[in-house]
C-alpha positions in Angstrom: 48.8 15.1 -35.7 45.3 16.0 -36.8 42.4 14.2 -35.2 40.2 12.0 -37.3 36.6 13.1 -37.6 33.8 12.3 -40.0 33.7 8.6 -41.0 35.9 7.5 -38.1 37.8 4.3 -37.7 37.0 1.0 -39.4 35.5 -0.3 -36.1 33.2 2.7 -35.9 32.2 2.2 -39.5 31.4 -1.4 -38.8 29.4 -0.4 -35.8 27.4 2.1 -37.8 26.6 -0.4 -40.5 24.9 -2.6 -37.9 22.9 -0.1 -35.9 19.2 0.6 -36.7 18.4 3.6 -38.8 16.7 5.5 -35.9 16.7 9.2 -35.3 17.9 10.7 -32.1 14.4 12.0 -31.3 13.0 8.4 -31.4 15.9 7.2 -29.2 15.3 9.9 -26.6 11.5 9.2 -26.6 12.4 5.6 -26.0 14.5 6.6 -23.0 11.6 8.7 -21.7 9.3 5.7 -22.0 11.7 3.4 -20.3 12.3 5.9 -17.4 8.6 6.3 -16.9 8.0 2.5 -17.0 10.7 1.9 -14.3 9.0 4.3 -11.9 5.5 2.9 -12.6 6.7 -0.6 -11.9 8.5 0.5 -8.8 5.4 2.2 -7.4 3.0 -0.5 -8.5 5.3 -3.1 -6.9 4.3 -2.0 -3.5 0.6 -2.1 -4.5 1.0 -5.8 -5.5 3.1 -7.0 -2.6 1.7 -4.8 0.3 -1.7 -6.6 0.5 0.1 -9.9 1.3 3.1 -8.6 3.3 1.7 -5.4 4.7 2.1 -1.8 3.5 5.1 -1.3 5.8 8.6 0.1 5.6 9.8 -3.4 4.9 7.8 -3.7 1.7 9.0 -0.2 0.5 12.6 -1.0 1.4 12.4 -4.3 -0.4 10.9 -2.8 -3.6 13.4 0.1 -3.7 16.3 -2.2 -3.1 15.2 -4.5 -5.9 14.8 -1.6 -8.2 18.3 -0.3 -7.5 19.8 -3.8 -8.0 17.9 -4.2 -11.3 19.0 -0.8 -12.5 22.7 -1.5 -11.7 22.5 -4.9 -13.4 20.6 -3.5 -16.4 23.1 -0.7 -17.0 26.0 -3.2 -16.9 24.3 -5.8 -19.1 23.1 -3.2 -21.6 26.6 -1.9 -22.1 28.1 -5.4 -22.3 25.5 -6.7 -24.8 25.5 -3.7 -27.2 29.3 -3.8 -27.4 29.6 -7.5 -28.1 26.4 -8.3 -29.9 25.7 -5.5 -32.4 22.9 -7.5 -34.1 20.9 -7.4 -30.9 18.2 -4.8 -31.4 16.8 -2.3 -28.9 13.4 -3.6 -29.9 14.3 -7.0 -28.6 15.1 -5.6 -25.2 11.9 -3.6 -25.0 9.8 -6.6 -26.2 11.4 -8.7 -23.4 10.4 -5.9 -20.9 6.9 -6.0 -22.3 6.7 -9.7 -21.8 8.1 -9.6 -18.2 5.7 -6.8 -17.3 2.7 -8.6 -18.6 3.6 -11.7 -16.7 3.5 -10.0 -13.3 -0.2 -10.3 -12.5 -0.2 -13.8 -13.8 2.5 -15.1 -11.5 2.2 -12.8 -8.4 -0.1 -15.1 -6.4 2.2 -18.1 -6.9 5.3 -16.2 -6.2 4.0 -14.7 -2.9 2.6 -18.1 -1.8 6.0 -19.7 -2.3 7.9 -17.0 -0.5 5.5 -16.9 2.5 7.7 -19.3 4.6 10.5 -16.7 4.4 8.5 -14.3 6.7 7.5 -10.7 6.1 11.0 -9.3 5.4 12.5 -12.2 3.5 9.3 -12.9 1.7 8.7 -9.3 0.7 12.2 -8.9 -0.7 12.2 -12.3 -2.5 8.8 -11.6 -4.0 9.8 -8.2 -5.2 13.0 -9.7 -6.8 11.2 -12.5 -8.6 8.4 -10.3 -9.9 10.2 -7.1 -10.8 13.9 -7.9 -11.3 13.5 -9.0 -15.0 11.3 -6.2 -16.3 13.3 -3.5 -14.4 16.6 -4.9 -15.6 15.6 -5.0 -19.2 14.2 -1.4 -19.0 17.5 -0.3 -17.5 19.4 -1.8 -20.5 17.7 0.7 -22.7 19.9 3.6 -21.5 23.3 2.0 -22.6 21.7 0.9 -25.9 20.5 4.4 -26.7 23.8 6.0 -25.7 25.7 3.7 -28.1 23.3 4.2 -30.9 23.0 8.0 -30.4 26.8 8.7 -30.1 28.2 9.8 -33.4 31.8 10.8 -32.3 33.9 10.5 -29.2 33.6 14.2 -28.7 29.9 14.1 -28.1 29.8 11.2 -25.6 29.5 13.4 -22.6 26.5 15.4 -23.9 24.8 12.2 -25.2 25.1 10.4 -21.8 23.9 13.5 -20.0 20.9 13.9 -22.3 19.9 10.3 -22.1 19.9 10.2 -18.3 18.2 13.6 -18.0 15.5 12.6 -20.4 15.0 9.3 -18.5 14.6 11.2 -15.3 12.0 13.5 -16.9 10.1 10.4 -17.9 10.2 9.1 -14.4 8.9 12.4 -12.9 6.1 12.5 -15.5 5.1 8.9 -14.9 5.1 9.4 -11.1 2.7 12.4 -11.3 0.5 10.7 -13.9 0.3 7.5 -11.9 -0.5 9.1 -8.5 -2.8 11.9 -9.7 -4.7 10.2 -12.4 -4.0 6.6 -13.4 -4.3 4.7 -10.1 -7.5 6.4 -8.9 -9.2 5.8 -12.2 -7.9 2.5 -13.6 -6.3 0.4 -10.9 -3.1 -1.7 -10.7 -4.0 -4.6 -13.0 -5.2 -2.4 -15.9 -2.2 -0.2 -15.6 0.2 -3.1 -15.8 -1.5 -4.5 -18.8 -1.5 -1.1 -20.5 2.2 -0.6 -19.8 3.0 -4.0 -21.2 1.0 -3.3 -24.3 2.6 0.1 -24.8 6.1 -1.4 -24.5 5.2 -4.1 -27.0 3.8 -1.6 -29.6 6.9 0.6 -29.1 9.2 -2.3 -29.7 7.3 -3.1 -32.9 7.6 0.5 -34.0 11.3 0.5 -33.4 11.7 -2.7 -35.4 9.7 -1.3 -38.3 11.8 1.9 -38.1 15.0 -0.2 -38.7 16.0 -0.1 -42.3 16.0 -3.9 -42.1 13.2 -4.2 -39.7 10.9 -6.4 -41.8 13.7 -8.9 -42.1 14.2 -9.1 -38.3 10.6 -8.5 -37.0 10.0 -12.3 -37.0 12.5 -12.6 -34.2 10.2 -10.8 -31.9 7.0 -12.6 -32.8 7.3 -15.3 -30.0 7.8 -12.7 -27.3 5.1 -10.6 -28.8 2.5 -13.4 -28.8 3.3 -14.3 -25.2 3.1 -10.7 -24.1 -0.3 -10.2 -25.8 -1.8 -13.4 -24.3 -0.5 -12.9 -20.7 -1.6 -9.2 -20.9 -5.1 -10.1 -22.0 -5.4 -12.8 -19.3 -4.3 -10.4 -16.6 -6.7 -7.6 -17.7 -9.6 -10.1 -17.8 -8.9 -11.3 -14.4 -7.7 -14.8 -15.2 -4.4 -13.9 -13.5 -6.3 -13.6 -10.2 -7.9 -16.7 -8.6 -11.6 -16.8 -9.1 -12.0 -18.9 -5.9 -11.9 -17.6 -2.4 -12.3 -20.9 -0.6 -15.6 -22.6 0.0 -16.6 -20.4 2.9 -16.3 -16.8 1.6 -18.2 -15.0 -1.1 -16.8 -11.7 -2.4 -19.7 -9.2 -2.7 -17.7 -6.3 -3.8 -14.1 -5.3 -4.4 -12.5 -2.0 -5.5 -9.0 -0.6 -5.5 -8.5 2.7 -3.9 -5.3 4.7 -3.6 -4.8 3.1 -0.2 -5.2 -0.5 -1.2 -7.8 -3.2 -2.1 -11.1 -2.9 -0.3 -13.3 -6.0 -0.3 -16.7 -6.9 1.2 -16.9 -10.7 1.9 -19.5 -12.8 3.5 -18.8 -16.0 5.4 -21.8 -17.9 4.2 -21.8 -20.8 6.7 -21.3 -18.7 9.9 -23.3 -15.8 8.7 -21.1 -12.7 9.1 -19.7 -10.0 6.8 -16.2 -8.5 6.7 -15.0 -5.2 5.5 -11.3 -5.7 4.5 -8.7 -3.2 3.4 -5.9 -5.5 2.2 -5.3 -7.7 5.3 -6.9 -5.3 7.8 -10.3 -6.2 9.1 -12.0 -2.9 9.4 -15.5 -4.3 10.3 -17.2 -7.5 11.1 -21.0 -7.7 11.2 -23.5 -10.4 12.0 -25.8 -11.0 9.0 -28.6 -12.0 11.3 -28.9 -8.8 13.4 -26.4 -6.4 11.9 -24.5 -6.1 15.2 -20.7 -5.7 15.4 -18.6 -8.8 16.1 -15.5 -6.8 17.2 -15.2 -6.9 21.0 -13.5 -3.6 21.4 -16.4 -1.8 19.9 -18.5 -3.1 22.8 -16.2 -1.3 25.2 -16.4 1.9 23.3 -20.2 1.7 23.2 -20.2 1.9 27.0 -18.6 5.4 27.0 -21.9 7.2 27.9 -21.7 5.5 31.3 -18.8 7.8 32.1 -20.4 10.9 30.7 -24.2 10.5 30.9 -24.9 14.1 29.6 -22.7 13.6 26.5 -24.3 14.7 23.2 -21.5 15.0 20.6 -18.8 12.6 19.4 -16.1 12.4 16.7 -15.1 9.0 15.2 -11.8 8.8 13.4 -11.6 5.7 11.3 -15.2 4.8 10.2 -14.9 1.2 9.1 -18.4 -0.2 8.8 -19.8 2.6 10.9 -20.8 0.4 13.9 -19.4 2.7 16.6 -21.2 5.8 15.2 -24.4 3.7 14.8 -24.1 2.6 18.5 -23.6 6.1 19.7 -26.6 7.2 17.7 -28.8 4.7 19.5 -27.7 6.4 22.8 -28.7 9.8 21.5 -25.3 11.2 20.4 -24.7 13.1 17.2 -21.5 11.8 15.6 -19.1 13.3 13.1 -17.0 10.8 11.2 -13.6 11.0 9.4 -12.5 8.3 7.0 -9.5 8.6 4.9 -10.5 6.0 2.2 -13.5 7.0 0.0 -14.0 3.4 -1.0 -14.3 2.4 2.6 -16.7 5.2 3.3 -18.9 4.2 0.3 -18.8 0.5 1.5 -20.1 1.5 5.0 -23.1 3.1 3.4 -23.9 0.4 0.9 -23.1 -2.8 2.8 -23.2 -2.0 6.5 -26.3 0.2 6.7 -24.5 3.2 8.1 -26.4 6.4 8.2 -24.5 9.6 9.1 -25.9 11.6 12.0 -23.3 14.4 11.8 -20.6 15.5 9.4 -19.4 12.8 7.0 -15.8 13.7 6.2 -13.6 11.8 3.8 -9.9 12.7 4.1 -6.7 12.3 6.2 -7.5 13.0 9.9 -4.2 14.9 10.4 -5.5 17.5 7.9 -9.2 17.3 8.5 -9.2 17.8 12.3 -7.4 21.2 11.8 -10.6 22.4 10.0 -13.0 21.4 12.7 -14.2 24.3 15.0 -16.3 22.5 17.6 -15.7 20.6 20.8 -16.7 17.0 21.5 -17.7 15.0 24.5 -16.1 11.9 23.0 -13.4 11.4 20.4 -13.0 7.8 19.3 -9.7 7.2 17.6 -10.2 3.8 15.8 -7.5 3.4 13.2 -5.3 0.6 14.7 -7.0 -2.7 14.1 -3.8 -4.8 13.7 -3.1 -4.8 10.0 -1.4 -1.9 8.1 -1.7 1.0 10.5 -1.3 4.8 10.0 1.3 5.3 12.7 1.5 9.0 12.0 -1.9 9.2 13.8 -0.3 8.0 17.1 2.2 10.8 17.6 2.3 13.4 20.4 1.4 16.2 18.0 -1.7 14.3 16.7 -2.9 13.6 20.2 -2.5 17.2 21.2 -4.6 18.3 18.3 -7.3 15.9 19.4 -7.1 17.2 22.9 -7.9 20.6 21.5 -11.2 19.3 20.2 -12.3 17.9 23.5 -14.7 19.6 25.9 -13.3 20.2 29.4 -14.5 16.8 30.7 -14.4 15.1 27.3 -12.9 11.6 26.8 -10.5 10.4 24.1 -10.9 6.7 23.4 -8.1 5.0 21.4 -8.2 1.4 20.3 -4.9 -0.4 19.8 -4.2 -4.0 19.1 -1.1 -5.3 20.9 0.6 -7.9 23.0 0.1 -8.4 26.7 3.5 -10.1 27.2 6.7 -10.8 25.4 8.2 -9.0 22.4 5.9 -6.3 21.1 4.8 -5.0 24.5 7.0 -1.9 24.0 4.6 -0.7 21.3 1.7 -0.8 23.7 3.7 0.9 26.5 4.7 3.6 24.0 1.1 4.4 23.1 0.2 4.6 26.8 3.2 6.8 27.6 2.5 9.2 24.7 -1.2 9.5 25.5 -0.4 10.2 29.2 1.8 13.1 28.1 -1.4 14.7 26.7 -4.2 13.8 29.0 -3.3 13.0 32.7 -6.3 10.8 33.7 -6.1 7.3 32.1 -8.0 4.1 32.2 -7.0 1.0 30.1 -9.3 -1.9 29.2 -8.6 -5.2 27.4 -11.2 -7.1 25.5 -9.6 -10.5 26.3 -6.9 -11.9 28.5 -5.0 -13.4 25.7 -1.5 -12.9 24.3 -2.8 -10.5 21.7 -5.8 -8.4 22.4 -7.5 -5.1 21.8 -6.5 -2.4 24.3 -8.9 0.5 24.8 -7.2 3.6 26.2 -9.5 6.2 27.8 -8.0 9.5 28.5 -9.4 12.8 29.9 -8.6 16.0 31.6 -10.9 14.9 34.4 -11.3 11.7 36.4 -13.4 8.9 35.0 -15.2 7.3 37.9 -16.6 3.8 37.8 -18.9 2.8 40.7 -18.0 -0.7 41.8 -21.5 -0.9 43.5 -23.4 -0.1 40.3 -25.8 -2.6 39.0 -25.5 -1.2 35.5 -24.2 -4.1 33.4 -22.1 -1.8 31.2 -20.3 -0.5 34.3 -19.6 -4.0 35.6 -18.4 -5.0 32.2 -15.9 -2.2 32.2 -14.7 -3.0 35.7 -14.2 -6.6 34.7 -12.1 -5.7 31.7 -9.7 -3.1 33.4 -6.1 -3.7 32.6 -3.0 -2.6 34.6 -0.5 -1.0 32.3 2.7 1.0 33.0 5.0 3.2 30.9 8.0 0.8 31.5 9.9 0.3 28.2 7.8 2.8 26.3 8.9 5.9 24.4 7.1 9.1 23.5 6.0 8.8 19.9 6.6 12.1 18.0 6.5 13.2 14.4 10.3 13.5 14.6 10.9 10.1 16.2 8.3 7.4 15.4 9.7 3.9 15.4 6.3 2.2 15.7 6.6 0.2 12.5 9.8 -1.4 13.9 8.1 -2.0 17.3 5.1 -3.6 15.6 7.0 -6.2 13.6 5.9 -9.1 15.7 2.3 -7.9 15.8 2.2 -7.5 12.0 3.6 -11.0 11.5 1.2 -12.5 14.0 -1.8 -10.7 12.7 -1.0 -11.7 9.1 -0.7 -15.3 10.0 -4.0 -15.2 11.8 -5.6 -13.6 8.7 -4.2 -16.2 6.4 -5.5 -19.1 8.6 -8.9 -17.7 9.4 -9.8 -15.7 6.3 -8.1 -16.4 3.0 -4.7 -15.7 1.4 -6.4 -15.4 -2.0 -8.0 -12.2 -0.9 -4.6 -10.6 -0.7 -3.5 -11.2 -4.3 -3.8 -8.8 -7.2 
């Protein structure tokens, strides 16, 4: 029996009479757009949730899991709806995606506030689901719609499906590169989300107008269109973000970098200034005299007691520049490395930092390999208790730093951790790893509390403190010595680095302290 081709069965004819008059090129462009939009939302999701729940593996895992769930649900719903409701237009789906996307900045603060009682892991996942499940699901529905509309005969189903998913993947790749290399550094999260919602809305209108009966059906998208426009305009103008930061704090400056939101805030009643990167306090300064309010920096400022002839230092993790400024007052020339250009700029403009040596902006793992000098002191100050770059704690990193020390040089590493209970393994691991690199160690703690700043001093040579000295700095160090062992610790390496898991309790504790003492509203988009 000869196979039927051409006009096909009555059901096929009925289907074709109900589908829009759209070319395959337009349909494939639609798939490209939807694929790119999915990847943009997935990546921006971590930018929105991370300030509140931390830029950790848990946030990334939650966002990726929600994306996968939404894609699976969207593929199923798309196929189900296009088969059973042929009058449903592709434009309706994309317009709904535009609306859901535009709503994200408007509702993100409320969603994360409500999910806060669920903790870091539960809250991060629930927030990601409530904010991104709807836009991602509707975008995933585009694929099945396009496959149905672009398939002309049963014989070309395979090639059509392959083309649709290949083109969608190309869109995702292009969007990833565009977002990371250009859009985020230039425009920021809020503007990109608004622009994405607007583009999706305009594309939906174009698809409806391209339908041979588009003018008859375009009125069905008007309610969604109006809501998308209004919410998008509100978000881009900042109304989606609270304008109040409590009665105590005044935001002097805020800017989004590729590493997070950087804010300069003043506590007007108590007279101090904070440099924040998301929920990490990078610097705290008295407005009265400009001195640091972070206790661990006082310990680091006493380093010249151990090496009175020191002349050169390297600081990794600039913050507000207080350590470098303190070392300058003691006659040391200090090179600095700061990964975030926005933080580096803030230190100059708002914390009166003046470089005395090289002022390097870049990732320390890369930048230290280009240095060709030796230092008396290296201050490794990247672990203040918020989101932390754990790749800078590995054995390989510490060995690279050892190579930059003079024979009697000292490496000082600040690490916030627990003195007892769950979480002490992380502190022991830092100690054990550092001891693998430099044999002579001294440990100090700023306070005898459950959570404190540990200062690890490590050197190739002994560091002697004279207990009979009348120097107040020496006595201060003697009073703050802390006995620590390697028990329970592991050696942190590039290959095996479980520090994010070991620091869960610390991250939760630090976050709760931040929410109580500073302001949750500073963590919203």
